[in-house]
C-alpha positions in Angstrom: -19.9 -19.9 -5.9 -16.1 -21.3 -5.9 -16.8 -24.5 -7.7 -19.7 -22.4 -10.1 -16.5 -20.2 -11.0 -14.0 -22.7 -11.9 -17.5 -24.5 -13.9 -17.1 -21.4 -16.0 -13.6 -22.2 -17.2 -13.2 -21.8 -21.2 -9.5 -22.2 -21.6 -7.8 -25.9 -21.2 -4.7 -23.9 -21.8 -4.8 -21.2 -19.5 -7.6 -20.8 -17.1 -10.0 -18.0 -17.4 -14.1 -17.1 -17.5 -15.4 -15.2 -20.5 -17.8 -11.3 -20.0 -21.0 -14.1 -20.8 -19.5 -16.5 -17.3 -18.9 -13.7 -15.3 -22.8 -11.2 -16.1 -24.4 -14.7 -14.8 -22.8 -14.8 -11.6 -24.9 -13.4 -9.0 -23.5 -11.1 -6.7 -24.4 -10.1 -2.8 -25.3 -6.9 -2.0 -24.6 -6.2 2.1 -27.4 -3.9 3.2 -25.7 0.4 3.3 -25.6 -0.3 7.8 -22.4 -2.5 7.6 -20.8 -1.0 4.2 -21.6 2.5 6.4 -19.2 0.9 9.1 -17.1 -0.6 6.5 -16.3 2.0 5.1 -16.1 4.0 8.9 -13.3 1.5 9.9 -11.4 1.4 6.5 -11.1 4.9 5.7 -8.0 6.0 8.6 -6.7 3.1 7.6 -6.7 3.7 3.3 -5.9 7.9 5.0 -2.9 6.7 6.9 -1.8 4.0 4.4 -1.2 6.3 1.3 0.1 9.7 3.9 2.7 7.6 4.6 3.1 6.3 0.6 3.8 9.9 0.7 6.9 10.5 2.8 7.9 7.0 2.1 8.5 8.5 -1.3 9.8 11.9 0.4 11.8 10.9 2.2 14.2 8.4 -0.4 13.4 11.0 -2.9 15.8 13.5 0.2 18.0 10.6 0.4 19.0 10.5 -3.2 19.9 14.0 -3.1 21.8 13.5 0.5 23.4 10.7 -0.1 26.2 11.7 -2.9 26.0 15.1 -1.3 27.4 13.2 2.1 29.5 10.4 0.6 31.9 13.0 -1.8 31.7 15.7 0.8 30.4 18.2 -0.6 27.9 19.0 2.4 29.7 19.1 5.6 27.7 17.7 8.7 30.0 17.3 11.4 29.0 20.2 12.4 25.8 19.1 13.8 24.4 17.7 17.4 22.9 14.2 15.5 21.4 11.7 18.3 20.8 7.8 17.6 18.6 6.0 17.9 20.2 4.2 21.2 20.6 7.6 23.0 16.8 7.9 22.2 15.7 5.0 24.1 18.3 6.0 27.0 16.5 10.0 27.5 
């Protein structure tokens, strides 16, 4: 299949294929069983990916709001009890 796609190259300077060439390629379609099993495996992974991406965005926004206040002294955290990673590992 790769050699067929390569043979459809229509440009010398910048390789590429056109719509007519792509439409002429055979496409294999899997039975519904494997597709459903794949979807069952990949769906929770994609859900977790989207959730973690959203959490990362929220964490970045929170950092960007808090960091300037911490650096300027506008926000005082001296009275907070903050455990470090090393303290959490020792418990």
